[in-house]
DOLO-199181 format. One line per field, with one value per residue (C-alpha): residue number from 0; residue in one letter; x, y, z. Coordinates in Angstrom, 1 decimal. Layout:
BEGIN
voti = NUM:... $
nuse = A:... $
px = X:... $
py = Y:... $
pz = Z:... $
//
This chain:
BEGIN
voti = 0:1:2:3:4:5:6:7:8:9:10:11:12:13:14:15:16:17:18:19:20:21:22:23:24:25:26:27:28:29:30:31:32:33:34:35:36:37:38:39:40:41:42:43:44:45:46:47:48:49:50:51:52:53:54:55:56:57:58:59:60:61:62:63:64:65:66:67:68:69:70:71:72:73:74:75:76:77:78:79:80:81:82:83:84:85:86:87:88:89:90:91:92:93:94:95:96:97:98:99:100:101:102:103:104:105:106:107:108:109:110:111:112:113:114:115:116:117:118:119:120:121:122:123:124:125:126:127:128:129:130:131:132:133:134:135:136:137:138:139:140:141:142:143:144:145:146:147:148:149:150:151:152:153:154:155:156:157:158:159:160:161:162:163:164:165:166:167:168:169:170:171:172:173:174:175:176:177:178:179:180:181:182:183:184:185:186:187:188:189:190:191:192:193:194:195:196:197:198:199:200:201:202:203:204:205:206:207:208:209:210:211:212:213:214:215:216:217:218:219:220:221:222:223:224:225:226:227:228:229:230:231:232:233:234:235:236:237:238:239:240:241:242:243:244:245:246:247:248:249:250:251:252:253:254:255:256:257:258:259:260:261:262:263:264:265:266:267:268:269:270:271:272:273:274:275:276:277:278:279:280:281:282:283:284:285:286:287:288:289:290:291:292:293:294:295:296:297:298:299:300:301:302:303:304:305:306:307:308:309:310:311:312:313:314:315:316:317:318:319:320:321:322:323:324:325:326:327:328:329:330:331:332:333:334:335:336:337:338:339:340:341:342:343:344:345:346:347:348:349:350 $
nuse = M:L:I:H:I:S:S:P:H:M:H:G:G:N:S:I:R:I:T:M:L:T:V:M:I:A:L:L:P:A:T:I:V:S:V:Y:L:F:G:W:L:A:V:L:H:L:C:L:C:I:G:A:C:M:G:S:E:W:L:A:L:R:L:M:G:R:P:T:T:P:V:L:D:G:S:A:A:L:T:G:L:F:I:A:L:I:L:P:A:A:A:P:W:W:I:A:L:L:G:S:I:F:A:I:I:L:G:K:Q:V:Y:G:G:I:G:Y:N:P:F:N:P:A:L:S:A:R:I:I:L:L:I:S:F:P:L:M:M:T:T:W:V:V:P:M:H:L:G:G:S:A:L:N:L:Y:D:F:N:T:S:L:Q:I:F:I:H:G:I:Q:S:I:P:G:H:L:D:A:M:S:M:A:T:P:L:G:H:V:K:T:A:A:T:Q:G:I:P:V:I:D:A:L:K:S:Y:D:Y:N:L:L:D:A:F:L:G:S:E:A:G:S:M:G:E:T:S:A:L:A:L:L:I:G:G:I:Y:L:L:A:R:H:T:I:T:W:H:I:P:F:S:Y:L:I:T:V:A:V:L:A:L:I:F:S:S:I:D:P:N:Q:Y:A:P:P:L:F:H:L:L:A:G:G:L:M:L:C:A:F:F:M:A:T:D:P:V:S:S:P:V:T:P:L:G:Q:I:V:F:G:V:G:C:G:V:L:T:W:C:I:R:T:W:G:G:Y:P:E:G:A:M:F:A:V:V:L:M:N:M:A:V:P:L:I:D:H:Y:C:R:P:R:P:Y:G:R:K:T $
px = -41.6:-39.0:-35.7:-33.3:-29.8:-27.2:-23.6:-20.7:-20.0:-17.3:-16.6:-13.2:-13.4:-12.7:-14.9:-14.6:-13.9:-11.4:-9.5:-9.5:-8.3:-5.5:-4.3:-4.5:-2.4:0.0:0.2:1.0:4.9:4.8:2.2:4.5:7.4:5.5:4.6:8.2:9.6:6.8:5.4:2.0:1.8:1.2:-1.3:-3.3:-3.3:-4.3:-7.2:-8.5:-8.2:-9.7:-12.5:-13.2:-13.3:-15.7:-17.9:-17.9:-18.9:-21.8:-23.0:-22.8:-24.8:-27.4:-27.7:-28.2:-30.8:-28.5:-27.8:-25.0:-23.7:-20.7:-19.2:-18.2:-16.8:-13.3:-12.9:-13.5:-11.1:-8.4:-8.8:-8.3:-5.1:-3.8:-4.6:-2.7:0.3:0.7:0.5:3.5:3.5:3.6:0.4:-2.3:-5.5:-7.7:-5.4:-6.0:-9.8:-10.1:-8.0:-10.4:-13.5:-12.1:-11.2:-14.5:-17.0:-15.2:-12.9:-15.4:-19.0:-19.6:-19.0:-21.3:-19.2:-16.8:-16.1:-17.1:-14.3:-12.0:-9.2:-7.5:-9.4:-6.4:-3.9:-6.7:-7.1:-3.3:-3.1:-5.9:-4.2:-0.9:-1.9:-4.2:-1.8:1.7:3.6:1.8:2.2:5.9:6.8:8.6:9.4:12.7:11.9:12.7:16.0:17.5:20.4:19.3:15.9:14.7:11.3:10.3:7.4:6.8:5.7:1.9:1.5:4.1:2.6:-0.8:0.2:1.8:-1.3:-3.8:-1.7:1.0:4.7:4.9:3.3:6.4:8.8:12.2:13.4:11.5:14.8:15.8:12.6:12.2:14.2:13.9:13.3:15.9:13.9:13.2:16.9:18.0:15.4:16.3:20.0:19.4:17.7:20.9:23.2:24.6:25.2:23.3:26.4:27.3:23.7:23.6:26.8:25.6:22.4:24.5:22.3:22.6:21.1:20.6:18.8:16.5:15.9:15.0:13.2:15.4:14.6:12.1:9.0:5.3:4.6:4.2:6.5:9.8:10.8:11.1:11.7:8.4:6.5:8.4:7.4:3.7:3.9:5.4:2.5:0.0:1.6:1.8:-1.9:-2.7:-4.4:-2.3:-0.3:3.3:2.4:1.8:4.4:7.2:6.6:6.4:9.6:11.6:10.6:11.8:15.1:15.8:15.2:17.3:20.1:20.2:20.3:22.5:25.1:25.0:25.4:25.6:25.9:22.5:20.5:20.1:20.9:18.3:18.5:17.9:14.7:13.5:14.0:13.0:9.5:6.2:7.3:7.1:3.9:2.5:3.7:2.4:-0.7:-1.9:-1.4:-2.7:-6.1:-8.4:-11.0:-8.8:-6.3:-6.6:-8.2:-5.9:-2.2:-1.0:-3.0:-1.5:2.0:1.2:-0.1:2.8:5.3:3.2:3.4:7.1:7.7:5.6:7.2:10.7:9.9:8.1:10.8:13.4:12.0:8.8:8.1:7.5:10.1:7.7:6.0:4.5:1.1:0.7:1.7:-0.7:-3.6:-2.7:-2.6:-5.9:-7.3:-5.9:-7.4:-10.4:-8.2:-5.7:-8.5:-10.0:-6.8:-5.5:-8.7:-8.0:-9.4:-12.7:-12.4:-13.1:-12.8:-10.0:-9.7 $
py = -10.5:-8.4:-7.8:-5.1:-5.9:-3.1:-3.9:-1.6:-0.7:1.9:3.6:3.6:7.0:5.6:5.6:4.8:8.4:9.0:5.8:6.7:10.2:8.8:6.5:9.5:11.6:8.7:8.6:12.4:12.0:9.5:11.7:14.9:12.8:11.7:15.2:16.3:13.5:13.5:17.0:17.6:14.0:13.0:15.9:14.9:11.1:11.9:14.1:11.8:8.6:10.0:11.6:8.5:6.2:8.4:8.8:5.0:4.4:7.0:5.4:1.8:2.8:4.5:1.6:-0.8:1.5:2.1:5.5:7.3:8.7:6.2:8.1:10.6:8.3:8.5:5.0:5.6:8.5:6.5:3.7:6.5:7.7:4.2:3.7:6.8:6.0:2.4:3.6:4.5:8.3:7.5:5.8:7.6:8.9:6.0:3.5:5.5:5.6:1.9:1.1:3.2:1.7:-1.8:-1.1:0.1:-1.9:-5.3:-5.0:-3.6:-3.0:-6.3:-8.0:-5.7:-2.6:-1.7:-4.5:-7.2:-7.2:-10.2:-8.7:-5.3:-3.3:-1.2:-4.1:-6.1:-3.3:-3.1:-6.8:-6.5:-3.5:-5.2:-8.4:-6.5:-3.6:-4.9:-2.5:0.7:-0.5:-1.2:2.0:4.2:7.9:9.2:11.2:14.8:15.7:12.4:12.7:12.1:13.3:14.4:15.8:18.9:17.3:20.7:21.9:21.5:21.2:18.5:16.5:16.9:15.8:12.6:12.1:12.2:10.5:8.7:9.1:7.7:11.0:13.1:13.5:11.8:8.4:6.6:5.4:9.0:9.5:6.1:3.8:0.6:0.1:-1.5:-4.7:-4.8:-4.2:-7.0:-9.4:-8.6:-9.1:-12.4:-13.6:-12.8:-14.5:-11.3:-11.6:-9.4:-7.6:-6.5:-5.7:-3.2:-1.7:-1.1:0.4:2.8:1.6:3.5:2.6:6.2:7.0:4.0:5.1:8.7:7.9:9.0:6.1:4.9:3.1:3.7:7.2:6.3:3.5:5.0:6.5:3.9:6.8:8.4:5.2:4.3:7.6:6.9:3.4:4.6:7.2:4.4:2.4:5.3:6.1:2.4:2.3:-0.8:-3.3:-4.3:-8.0:-7.9:-5.4:-6.6:-10.2:-9.4:-7.4:-9.7:-12.7:-11.0:-9.8:-13.2:-15.1:-12.6:-12.8:-16.6:-16.9:-13.9:-15.3:-18.7:-17.0:-13.2:-13.4:-14.9:-13.5:-9.9:-8.7:-8.0:-4.1:-4.1:-6.1:-4.0:-0.7:-1.8:-1.8:-1.8:-3.8:-0.9:0.4:-3.2:-4.0:-0.9:0.0:-2.8:-6.0:-4.3:-3.6:-4.8:-6.1:-8.5:-9.5:-11.9:-10.6:-12.3:-11.4:-15.1:-15.1:-11.7:-13.0:-16.0:-13.7:-11.5:-14.4:-15.9:-12.4:-12.3:-15.8:-15.2:-11.7:-13.0:-16.1:-14.2:-11.6:-14.3:-17.0:-15.5:-14.0:-10.5:-8.3:-7.2:-9.7:-7.6:-7.1:-10.6:-11.8:-9.8:-10.7:-14.4:-14.3:-12.5:-15.7:-17.7:-15.4:-17.5:-20.5:-18.6:-17.2:-20.9:-22.4:-19.3:-18.7:-18.2:-20.8:-19.7:-18.6:-21.4:-24.2:-26.7:-28.1 $
pz = 23.8:21.9:24.0:22.8:23.8:23.5:23.1:23.9:20.2:19.7:16.3:15.1:13.5:10.1:7.0:3.2:2.5:5.3:4.3:0.6:1.3:3.4:0.6:-1.8:0.5:0.8:-3.0:-3.2:-3.0:-6.0:-7.9:-7.5:-8.7:-11.7:-12.6:-12.2:-14.4:-17.1:-17.0:-18.6:-19.8:-16.0:-15.5:-18.3:-17.5:-13.9:-14.9:-17.5:-15.3:-12.3:-14.2:-16.2:-13.3:-11.4:-14.6:-15.2:-11.6:-11.8:-15.1:-13.8:-10.7:-12.7:-15.1:-12.0:-10.5:-7.4:-5.5:-7.1:-3.9:-3.7:-6.5:-4.0:-1.5:-3.0:-4.0:-7.8:-7.6:-5.9:-8.6:-11.3:-9.5:-9.4:-13.1:-14.0:-11.9:-13.4:-16.9:-19.2:-19.7:-23.5:-23.5:-25.6:-24.1:-25.2:-23.3:-20.2:-20.8:-21.5:-18.4:-16.3:-17.7:-17.2:-13.7:-12.6:-14.8:-14.9:-11.9:-9.4:-10.3:-12.0:-8.6:-6.7:-6.0:-3.2:-0.7:-3.2:-5.9:-5.5:-7.4:-7.3:-9.9:-11.1:-11.4:-13.2:-15.8:-16.2:-16.9:-19.5:-21.2:-21.2:-22.8:-25.4:-26.2:-25.4:-27.6:-26.2:-22.6:-23.0:-24.6:-22.1:-22.7:-21.4:-18.2:-18.0:-16.1:-17.5:-19.6:-23.3:-23.0:-26.5:-25.5:-23.5:-21.5:-19.7:-23.2:-23.1:-27.0:-27.1:-24.3:-25.8:-29.1:-27.5:-25.2:-28.2:-31.0:-29.0:-29.0:-32.6:-33.7:-32.7:-35.8:-35.3:-34.3:-31.6:-30.0:-29.2:-27.2:-25.5:-23.3:-21.6:-18.0:-15.9:-15.6:-19.4:-20.2:-17.9:-19.3:-22.9:-22.1:-20.5:-23.6:-25.5:-23.1:-21.6:-17.8:-15.4:-14.2:-17.7:-18.6:-15.7:-16.6:-20.2:-18.8:-16.7:-13.9:-10.4:-7.3:-6.2:-9.3:-8.9:-5.3:-6.3:-9.5:-12.3:-14.7:-17.1:-16.0:-15.3:-13.9:-10.4:-9.8:-10.8:-7.3:-4.5:-2.1:-2.8:-2.5:0.8:2.2:1.4:2.7:6.0:6.1:5.8:8.5:10.8:10.2:10.9:7.4:6.6:8.9:8.3:7.6:3.7:2.7:5.0:4.2:0.5:0.3:2.5:0.5:-2.7:-1.1:0.4:-2.8:-4.8:-2.2:-2.4:-6.1:-6.8:-4.3:-6.3:-9.7:-9.9:-13.7:-14.1:-11.1:-10.2:-6.6:-3.9:-4.1:-7.9:-7.3:-4.5:-6.2:-9.6:-11.3:-9.4:-6.3:-3.8:-5.3:-5.1:-1.6:0.2:-2.0:-4.1:-2.1:1.0:-0.5:2.5:0.0:-1.9:0.8:3.8:7.0:9.6:10.3:9.6:6.4:5.5:5.9:3.9:1.2:1.3:1.0:-1.9:-3.7:-3.2:-4.5:-7.6:-8.3:-8.1:-10.2:-13.0:-13.2:-13.3:-15.4:-16.9:-20.1:-18.8:-17.1:-14.3:-12.1:-9.3:-10.8:-12.0:-8.5:-6.5:-8.9:-8.7:-4.9:-4.9:-6.3:-3.2:-0.6:0.2:0.6:2.9:5.1:5.4:6.6:8.6:10.7:14.3:16.8:18.2:21.9:24.2:21.6:22.3:18.8 $
//
């Protein structure tokens, strides 16, 4: 005899499309800042990356004989938005195209599609690009409205030439059009034995500029304020919880505070680490990816602490100036182990 048992299920009102749209809205401030700082270059990258990610997903689904309706759920478009925001504005079009294909094909569909990818697709793609094309992925164009900018990125023809051929195609000296990021400048100075304090002075580093976004870097990671606004929006919408971003940021700040107190000439202060590079972007948007992060609150705190430790260690002692993206992907590998040891005790079980 077949017995039908009905449970009091209640739909939370969320869906993949709504969640993806919520995250894209949260990224809107950072996207606006990227267009403000990098003009048409940002627009061109955004259009290509979003279009290429959606096209790659459609093609992958067709080749696997699956329905192509997931292309419209917003996940591929969000991945494209992430790819554009973590690229240097000076990267040529084929870098953006390769990154988009890598993110969707190798970072997502090869594992079975959304919900099955063990690593954050966008960060995985950026790591592949950084290792494969280090020069092009570390050439940072001087943003608009920053003193010394030699390019009018609001001119479409200029931006299109850089987008197609790279910044090397613009006549003149490359040093007049590009600049190091604060993290890159401090890292280079450290290899030359220059104290952190002197390196920041020579860079003319300003906390307000770092907070607002008037510095070199990937298009969507320059403004800590814009990312913080987006992160607060995600928290208010309950799209993410506080466990990962807070534990991540606090861990980096505590480590920086301890070591900079011991030797301020060798170790950068906490606010420098919090406002520099892609830390804010990774803390609120990348590390909180529900597919590649732990499921329990305790596991998420452990995950965030691990990301913070790895980020600070790579920035301080590693070969790359930025460590946030490596930290998140490395901790993605540890998620099954974290979930195993941070499982809550089943109700009613004493041991």
